[in-house]
N, C-alpha and C positions, 0 to 999 in steps of 0.2 A: 504493499501499500505506498503510495506516495505520502509526503509529507502534506500535501493540498488535499488529500483524502482522509487524514487523519481525523478522528472525532473521539469523544471521551462520553460515555453513557453514566449515567450515576441512576440512581433510584428514580430521582423525579425530573431531572436536566439531560441535556444536551448540550454537550461543548464543542464547538464546531468551528471551520473557517467560516470567515465573513461574506457573505452575497449582498450586491449591490442593492438588493431589497430591504437591507437592515438598516439602510439611513434613515429611514422614517422613524422606527422606534430608537434608535441612537440618539438622533438630532432631539427628539421628543423629550428624553432621560435627560439630556444635557441641557435643555432649555428650562429645566426646573430648579429654581433658587433654592430649594430645601436639599435636592441631590446633590449641587454643586456647593453646599453651605461650606464643606472641609476640603474642598478641591481648590487648590492655590489660594487666590484672594477670593474664592467665592462667584467668581465670575460665569454669570450664565452663556452659553454659546448659543450663535444663530446658527440657520442650518450650514451655512460656507464653512464657519468654523468647526463644527462638527464633522464636515465632509472632508476638512483639512486632515482633523484628528484622525478619522476613520482610516484615510490614506496612509498617514504616517504608521498606525498600527498593523496595516496590512502589509507594508514596506517591512517592519520589523521582523515578519514570519521569514521573509524572503532573506533578509541578511543574518538571522540568528538561526533559523530553524525552529524556533519556539516564538511564543508569543502571546497576546491576550486574546482567548477565545469568545466568539459571539456565544450567549448563553440562551438557549430558548426552553421553554417547558415542555415536557415529553407529551404531557397529557393532551395539551391542544396547540402547540407551534409557537405559542406568546414567545414574542423578544422579552427576554429576562435580562438583558444588561450585556455584561463582558466581565471576564474573571483570566487572569493568567498571568505571565510572565513578561515583563520588559525592561528596559533600560531608560532612566528619566536623564536623557540629554541634557535638558534643562537645569538640572541640578547637579553642577560640578562636583561636589564634595561625595556624591554616591553614583556618579554617572557609569561607573564601571562595574557596578554591583546590581546582579539580578534582582529584581523588584517585584514582588508578589502584589497585584492589587485588583479590586473589583469595583463596579458601580452597577447597581440595580435601579430600575424604574419604582419610584416610591410606592406606587401599589402593589408592589411584591416584598416589601421590608417585612421584616419580623416572621417570616414564613420558614426561616433556616435556609432559604436558596443560596444565601451567600457565602455561608459556612460550607455546605455542600459542594459548591463550584469550586470554592477556594481550597478545601481538600483535596478533590479531584487534580486539582490544577498542580498542587504542591507535589502529591506522588508522582504525577505524569513526568514533572521536570524534573526531579530528582532521579526517575527510572530511565529518562532517555538523555540526559545530559551529565557532562563530568563536573559540573560546578560545585565547590563545596559548601556554599551557603546562599540561604536566600535572606534579603531584608523586605522589610515593607514599613512605610512612614505612617503616622498619624499626627494632626493637629490636636492639640490640647482640647479636651472635651468631645471628642470623637468616639465616646464610647463605645458603641456598637462596633465599630471596626477594631477597638483594640479588644474585644471580646473575641470577634474572630480570629484575631491574630495569637490570643492565648492557646485557643482550642487548635490552631496550627502547631502549636509546640514553640512558638516564636517568644523571645524574651525582650524586653526594652534594655537596650543597650547605651545608649546616650541619646542627647538632645544636640541637632543641627538646626544650623541658621538657614531658612529658606531664602533662596538666592532672589527671588522676586518680590516677596511680602515682609521678608525679613525679620520674621516670627521664627521661634524655636519651635521645629516639629519633632515628635518622638520617632528615633529609629529604632527598630526591632530587628531582632535577627533569628534565624533558625539555621544550624551548622549541619550537615550532611549527616555527622556522627549523632546528632540528637534527635534526627529524623525518625520517626515512628510510624510507617505506612498503615494506612486505615485498612 
């Protein structure tokens, strides 16, 4: 199976490569102020900005052989956001470290989908790459994401200054040696 055909199926989700039709759901999610509250400076994206970000996410797969998956619900095929591993090129202090992240439409929050997708992404990443660790970043107050990081086995290791907003963000880390597959 080629990398473009790879997918992950969990009990309730499908993590797959992006399709052009995903832009509608992606743009709507990124236009929601509550979804974007803890992303950078909280800026909501218009459709053009969302399309540009989606292009960068898709290029990440080509450049690295892994990336952020499009997530959909198995039961009805509804777009359920994204989850996976990439590099934060705009954040020099951590730009060379693989970072796991997720973003879901607000209507799907609280159902455990982000945790389910993150565990599947983490396990796939460690099974298919030779990297020795993963990081994840959270802004102070983003309790929901920090709970997911804890469920992934990550620990908060330091605070780093965000390059565009100037605020400190929490850097969490999971070493391969501490990884316990689901």
